[in-house]
C-alpha positions as a LaTeX table, in Angstrom:
\begin{tabular}{lrrr}
\hline
Residue & $x$ (\AA) & $y$ (\AA) & $z$ (\AA) \\
\hline
Met1 & $-5.06$ & $-33.23$ & 35.80 \\
Ala2 & $-6.47$ & $-29.89$ & 35.75 \\
Glu3 & $-8.67$ & $-28.75$ & 32.87 \\
Asn4 & $-7.23$ & $-26.33$ & 30.50 \\
Gly5 & $-7.81$ & $-22.69$ & 31.22 \\
Thr6 & $-9.09$ & $-20.12$ & 28.79 \\
Leu7 & $-7.14$ & $-17.60$ & 26.66 \\
Tyr8 & $-9.23$ & $-14.41$ & 26.27 \\
Ile9 & $-8.42$ & $-12.05$ & 23.36 \\
Val10 & $-9.24$ & $-8.79$ & 24.80 \\
Ala11 & $-9.65$ & $-5.52$ & 22.87 \\
Thr12 & $-8.43$ & $-2.48$ & 24.72 \\
Pro13 & $-8.89$ & 1.28 & 24.05 \\
Ile14 & $-7.05$ & 2.80 & 21.07 \\
Gly15 & $-6.81$ & 6.20 & 22.84 \\
Asn16 & $-9.58$ & 7.11 & 25.06 \\
Leu17 & $-9.30$ & 4.89 & 28.19 \\
Glu18 & $-13.05$ & 5.04 & 28.68 \\
Asp19 & $-13.48$ & 2.94 & 25.56 \\
Ile20 & $-13.24$ & $-0.39$ & 27.55 \\
Thr21 & $-16.20$ & $-2.81$ & 27.78 \\
Leu22 & $-17.57$ & $-3.94$ & 31.09 \\
Arg23 & $-16.85$ & $-7.51$ & 30.04 \\
Ala24 & $-13.24$ & $-6.71$ & 29.54 \\
Val25 & $-12.89$ & $-5.20$ & 32.93 \\
Arg26 & $-14.44$ & $-8.27$ & 34.44 \\
Ile27 & $-12.22$ & $-10.69$ & 32.61 \\
Phe28 & $-9.12$ & $-8.53$ & 33.67 \\
Lys29 & $-10.21$ & $-9.02$ & 37.37 \\
Glu30 & $-10.92$ & $-12.84$ & 36.94 \\
Val31 & $-7.84$ & $-14.12$ & 35.03 \\
Glu32 & $-4.68$ & $-15.19$ & 36.56 \\
Ala33 & $-2.37$ & $-13.10$ & 34.30 \\
Ile34 & $-2.60$ & $-10.60$ & 31.41 \\
Ala35 & $-0.08$ & $-11.05$ & 28.54 \\
Cys36 & 0.64 & $-7.58$ & 27.17 \\
Glu37 & 2.71 & $-5.75$ & 24.51 \\
Asp38 & 4.01 & $-3.11$ & 26.87 \\
Thr39 & 3.44 & $-3.62$ & 30.56 \\
Arg40 & 3.68 & 0.13 & 31.29 \\
Arg41 & 0.74 & 0.91 & 28.83 \\
Thr42 & $-1.36$ & $-1.96$ & 30.19 \\
Ala43 & $-0.61$ & $-0.95$ & 33.78 \\
Lys44 & $-1.88$ & 2.47 & 33.08 \\
Leu45 & $-5.17$ & 1.06 & 31.88 \\
Leu46 & $-5.62$ & $-1.39$ & 34.80 \\
Asn47 & $-4.75$ & 1.46 & 37.32 \\
Lys48 & $-7.65$ & 3.51 & 35.98 \\
Tyr49 & $-9.98$ & 0.71 & 36.86 \\
Glu50 & $-8.09$ & $-0.21$ & 40.11 \\
Ile51 & $-7.14$ & $-3.66$ & 38.98 \\
Arg52 & $-3.87$ & $-5.40$ & 40.12 \\
Lys53 & $-2.79$ & $-8.38$ & 38.21 \\
Arg54 & 0.26 & $-10.32$ & 37.07 \\
Leu55 & 1.55 & $-8.91$ & 33.81 \\
Ile56 & 3.52 & $-10.95$ & 31.30 \\
Ser57 & 5.49 & $-9.05$ & 28.63 \\
Tyr58 & 4.54 & $-10.43$ & 25.13 \\
Phe59 & 5.78 & $-8.33$ & 22.41 \\
Gln60 & 7.07 & $-8.61$ & 18.85 \\
Pro61 & 9.63 & $-10.06$ & 17.80 \\
Arg62 & 10.12 & $-12.00$ & 20.90 \\
Glu63 & 6.66 & $-13.50$ & 21.21 \\
Arg64 & 7.70 & $-17.08$ & 20.96 \\
Glu65 & 9.99 & $-16.81$ & 24.04 \\
Arg66 & 6.96 & $-16.17$ & 26.31 \\
Ile67 & 4.56 & $-18.73$ & 24.82 \\
Pro68 & 5.72 & $-21.78$ & 26.99 \\
Glu69 & 5.15 & $-19.62$ & 30.23 \\
Ile70 & 1.70 & $-18.62$ & 29.08 \\
Leu71 & 0.79 & $-22.08$ & 27.88 \\
Ala72 & 1.94 & $-23.59$ & 31.13 \\
Leu73 & $-0.57$ & $-21.32$ & 33.12 \\
Leu74 & $-3.28$ & $-22.20$ & 30.62 \\
Lys75 & $-2.62$ & $-25.91$ & 30.87 \\
Ala76 & $-2.71$ & $-25.64$ & 34.67 \\
Gly77 & $-6.36$ & $-24.46$ & 34.46 \\
Lys78 & $-5.62$ & $-20.67$ & 34.74 \\
Gly79 & $-7.23$ & $-17.99$ & 32.63 \\
Val80 & $-5.02$ & $-15.54$ & 30.77 \\
Ala81 & $-6.03$ & $-12.42$ & 28.93 \\
Leu82 & $-3.98$ & $-11.31$ & 25.89 \\
Val83 & $-3.99$ & $-7.52$ & 25.11 \\
Ser84 & $-2.02$ & $-5.31$ & 22.73 \\
Asp85 & $-1.00$ & $-1.68$ & 23.45 \\
Ala86 & $-4.24$ & $-0.62$ & 21.65 \\
Gly87 & $-7.10$ & $-2.25$ & 19.82 \\
Thr88 & $-7.59$ & $-5.88$ & 19.12 \\
Pro89 & $-4.68$ & $-8.28$ & 19.58 \\
Gly90 & $-3.45$ & $-9.96$ & 16.43 \\
Ile91 & $-4.78$ & $-7.36$ & 14.04 \\
Ser92 & $-1.13$ & $-6.17$ & 12.95 \\
Asp93 & $-0.24$ & $-6.56$ & 16.67 \\
Pro94 & 1.22 & $-9.51$ & 18.66 \\
Gly95 & $-1.12$ & $-12.50$ & 19.24 \\
Phe96 & $-1.20$ & $-14.98$ & 16.23 \\
Pro97 & 1.58 & $-17.28$ & 17.40 \\
Leu98 & 0.27 & $-17.56$ & 20.95 \\
Ile99 & $-3.29$ & $-18.08$ & 19.66 \\
Arg100 & $-2.19$ & $-20.83$ & 17.15 \\
Glu101 & $-0.24$ & $-22.68$ & 19.90 \\
Ala102 & $-3.10$ & $-22.42$ & 22.36 \\
Leu103 & $-5.51$ & $-24.03$ & 19.92 \\
Lys104 & $-3.06$ & $-26.84$ & 19.06 \\
Glu105 & $-2.96$ & $-27.65$ & 22.80 \\
Gly106 & $-6.73$ & $-27.81$ & 23.01 \\
Val107 & $-7.02$ & $-24.43$ & 24.97 \\
Arg108 & $-10.33$ & $-22.67$ & 24.52 \\
Val109 & $-9.70$ & $-19.27$ & 22.88 \\
Val110 & $-12.47$ & $-16.63$ & 23.52 \\
Pro111 & $-12.67$ & $-13.09$ & 21.92 \\
Val112 & $-13.73$ & $-10.31$ & 24.05 \\
Pro113 & $-14.49$ & $-7.60$ & 21.25 \\
Gly114 & $-14.13$ & $-3.91$ & 21.55 \\
Pro115 & $-12.05$ & $-1.04$ & 20.02 \\
Ser116 & $-10.34$ & $-1.42$ & 16.74 \\
Ala117 & $-8.59$ & 1.46 & 14.72 \\
Leu118 & $-9.57$ & $-0.50$ & 11.60 \\
Thr119 & $-13.39$ & $-0.49$ & 12.20 \\
Ala120 & $-13.42$ & 2.96 & 13.81 \\
Ala121 & $-11.60$ & 4.70 & 11.00 \\
Leu122 & $-13.85$ & 2.79 & 8.33 \\
Ser123 & $-17.13$ & 3.69 & 10.08 \\
Ala124 & $-16.37$ & 7.40 & 9.97 \\
Ser125 & $-14.43$ & 7.55 & 6.67 \\
Gly126 & $-17.26$ & 8.27 & 4.41 \\
Leu127 & $-15.97$ & 5.58 & 1.90 \\
Pro128 & $-17.99$ & 2.43 & 0.91 \\
Thr129 & $-18.11$ & $-0.16$ & 3.74 \\
His130 & $-19.81$ & $-3.12$ & 2.10 \\
Arg131 & $-16.43$ & $-4.64$ & 0.96 \\
Val132 & $-13.08$ & $-3.87$ & 2.51 \\
Leu133 & $-9.48$ & $-5.15$ & 2.22 \\
Phe134 & $-7.24$ & $-4.68$ & 5.20 \\
Ala135 & $-3.62$ & $-4.67$ & 4.11 \\
Gly136 & $-2.02$ & $-3.80$ & 7.58 \\
Phe137 & 1.39 & $-2.01$ & 7.50 \\
Pro138 & 2.83 & $-1.62$ & 3.97 \\
Pro139 & 6.39 & $-2.79$ & 3.37 \\
Pro140 & 9.09 & $-0.40$ & 4.76 \\
Lys141 & 10.61 & 0.36 & 1.32 \\
Asn142 & 8.84 & 2.49 & $-1.13$ \\
Glu143 & 9.52 & 0.21 & $-4.16$ \\
Ala144 & 7.94 & $-2.67$ & $-2.37$ \\
Thr145 & 4.96 & $-0.49$ & $-1.28$ \\
Arg146 & 4.62 & 0.61 & $-4.95$ \\
Lys147 & 4.34 & $-2.88$ & $-6.20$ \\
Leu148 & 1.78 & $-3.71$ & $-3.45$ \\
Leu149 & $-0.48$ & $-0.85$ & $-4.40$ \\
Ala150 & $-0.07$ & $-1.76$ & $-8.10$ \\
Ser151 & $-1.29$ & $-5.26$ & $-7.38$ \\
Leu152 & $-4.43$ & $-3.78$ & $-5.78$ \\
Lys153 & $-5.23$ & $-1.35$ & $-8.59$ \\
Asp154 & $-8.24$ & $-3.40$ & $-9.84$ \\
Glu155 & $-9.60$ & $-4.25$ & $-6.32$ \\
Glu156 & $-13.18$ & $-3.09$ & $-5.75$ \\
Ala157 & $-12.92$ & $-2.92$ & $-2.13$ \\
Thr158 & $-11.98$ & 0.01 & 0.19 \\
Leu159 & $-8.34$ & $-0.42$ & 0.97 \\
Ile160 & $-7.11$ & 0.09 & 4.55 \\
Phe161 & $-3.68$ & 0.50 & 5.76 \\
Tyr162 & $-1.99$ & 1.18 & 9.11 \\
Leu163 & 0.89 & 3.69 & 8.68 \\
Pro164 & 3.61 & 5.47 & 10.77 \\
Val165 & 2.68 & 9.15 & 10.24 \\
Arg166 & 6.30 & 9.92 & 9.06 \\
Arg167 & 5.56 & 7.89 & 5.90 \\
Ile168 & 2.15 & 9.71 & 5.05 \\
Pro169 & 3.72 & 12.21 & 2.45 \\
Glu170 & 5.52 & 9.47 & 0.59 \\
Phe171 & 2.70 & 7.00 & 0.89 \\
Leu172 & 0.15 & 9.58 & $-0.61$ \\
His173 & 2.60 & 10.11 & $-3.59$ \\
Leu174 & 2.63 & 6.48 & $-4.16$ \\
Ile175 & $-1.28$ & 6.27 & $-4.12$ \\
Leu176 & $-1.45$ & 9.01 & $-6.69$ \\
Asp177 & 1.23 & 7.45 & $-8.85$ \\
Thr178 & $-0.06$ & 3.99 & $-8.83$ \\
Leu179 & $-3.82$ & 4.16 & $-8.11$ \\
Gly180 & $-4.63$ & 7.53 & $-9.49$ \\
Asp181 & $-6.52$ & 10.49 & $-7.85$ \\
Arg182 & $-8.77$ & 8.48 & $-5.66$ \\
Arg183 & $-10.72$ & 9.41 & $-2.72$ \\
Thr184 & $-8.52$ & 9.00 & 0.30 \\
Val185 & $-8.94$ & 9.44 & 4.09 \\
Ile186 & $-6.29$ & 9.78 & 6.75 \\
Ala187 & $-7.62$ & 9.04 & 10.17 \\
Arg188 & $-5.24$ & 9.89 & 13.05 \\
Glu189 & $-5.27$ & 9.96 & 16.71 \\
Ile190 & $-8.73$ & 8.41 & 16.79 \\
Thr191 & $-10.61$ & 8.78 & 20.01 \\
Lys192 & $-7.90$ & 11.17 & 21.43 \\
Ile193 & $-8.03$ & 14.83 & 22.04 \\
His194 & $-6.40$ & 15.60 & 18.70 \\
Glu195 & $-8.54$ & 13.23 & 16.67 \\
Glu196 & $-8.62$ & 14.21 & 13.01 \\
Phe197 & $-10.07$ & 12.94 & 9.69 \\
Ile198 & $-8.61$ & 14.29 & 6.52 \\
Arg199 & $-10.67$ & 13.50 & 3.54 \\
Gly200 & $-10.19$ & 14.37 & $-0.07$ \\
Ala201 & $-8.66$ & 13.21 & $-3.45$ \\
Ala202 & $-5.23$ & 11.83 & $-3.30$ \\
Arg203 & $-3.89$ & 14.92 & $-5.10$ \\
Glu204 & $-5.49$ & 17.31 & $-2.60$ \\
Leu205 & $-4.05$ & 15.35 & 0.27 \\
Val206 & $-0.62$ & 15.44 & $-1.19$ \\
Glu207 & $-0.71$ & 19.11 & $-1.43$ \\
Ala208 & $-2.05$ & 19.23 & 2.25 \\
Ala209 & 0.61 & 16.89 & 3.58 \\
Ser210 & 3.35 & 19.02 & 2.02 \\
Lys211 & 2.35 & 21.87 & 4.32 \\
Arg212 & 2.30 & 20.27 & 7.73 \\
Thr213 & 3.69 & 17.82 & 10.08 \\
Phe214 & 1.78 & 14.82 & 11.26 \\
Lys215 & 1.99 & 13.24 & 14.66 \\
Gly216 & 0.72 & 10.04 & 16.21 \\
Glu217 & $-0.25$ & 6.98 & 14.26 \\
Ala218 & $-2.62$ & 6.83 & 11.23 \\
Thr219 & $-5.11$ & 4.60 & 9.38 \\
Val220 & $-5.21$ & 5.36 & 5.68 \\
Leu221 & $-8.18$ & 4.30 & 3.53 \\
Ile222 & $-8.38$ & 4.35 & $-0.12$ \\
Glu223 & $-11.51$ & 4.17 & $-2.45$ \\
Gly224 & $-11.53$ & 0.96 & $-4.42$ \\
Arg225 & $-11.90$ & 0.91 & $-8.13$ \\
Arg226 & $-14.46$ & 3.53 & $-9.12$ \\
Asp227 & $-16.41$ & 1.70 & $-11.85$ \\
Arg228 & $-18.17$ & $-0.60$ & $-9.31$ \\
Leu229 & $-20.71$ & 1.99 & $-8.31$ \\
\hline
\end{tabular}
């Protein structure tokens, strides 16, 4: 019986294709297959580095349908790399169900660290970094988002959210209404040509957002409760 293979959790560029580690490139060349969110996106990255590999589509909400196929490869002793469209798999991206099932089957799971919008935005935000709370994507409905923000009002950590840019104006209003006029940062198109960090008090950003249209995806960071420093 073949020894189980290894599942590699590989971080990929969040924009600039040069932000790939040498180790990630080596792993891509060595594994039997790559499980990816969008095969077209992953193929673009692989083509840049002249890598040809079997791609397995693995995306939400149909992740569980592909888990048996991927586990079969792993249990046959093959290596598989898991990637998302951008950044680190499993961080508000597909990955958790596969990783959990692989561990249950005794498969070795190895992280191959690299780009992450979460850490990239935080590092350049200018907000405190000693304690953070990552909340991922807020609920789609404003009232649920309002309740979530209200529950975090006394949190001392810097709050971090991923956000579709179409929701930025309404989200800023909710920050102002529930948390007050806190320092806030919108980080969008990180590592891309139009990379932008918009910093200021929530009220200032509300006014700025009313005068422009945002494109791309954003990471929004909010100062924690101010009386901690």
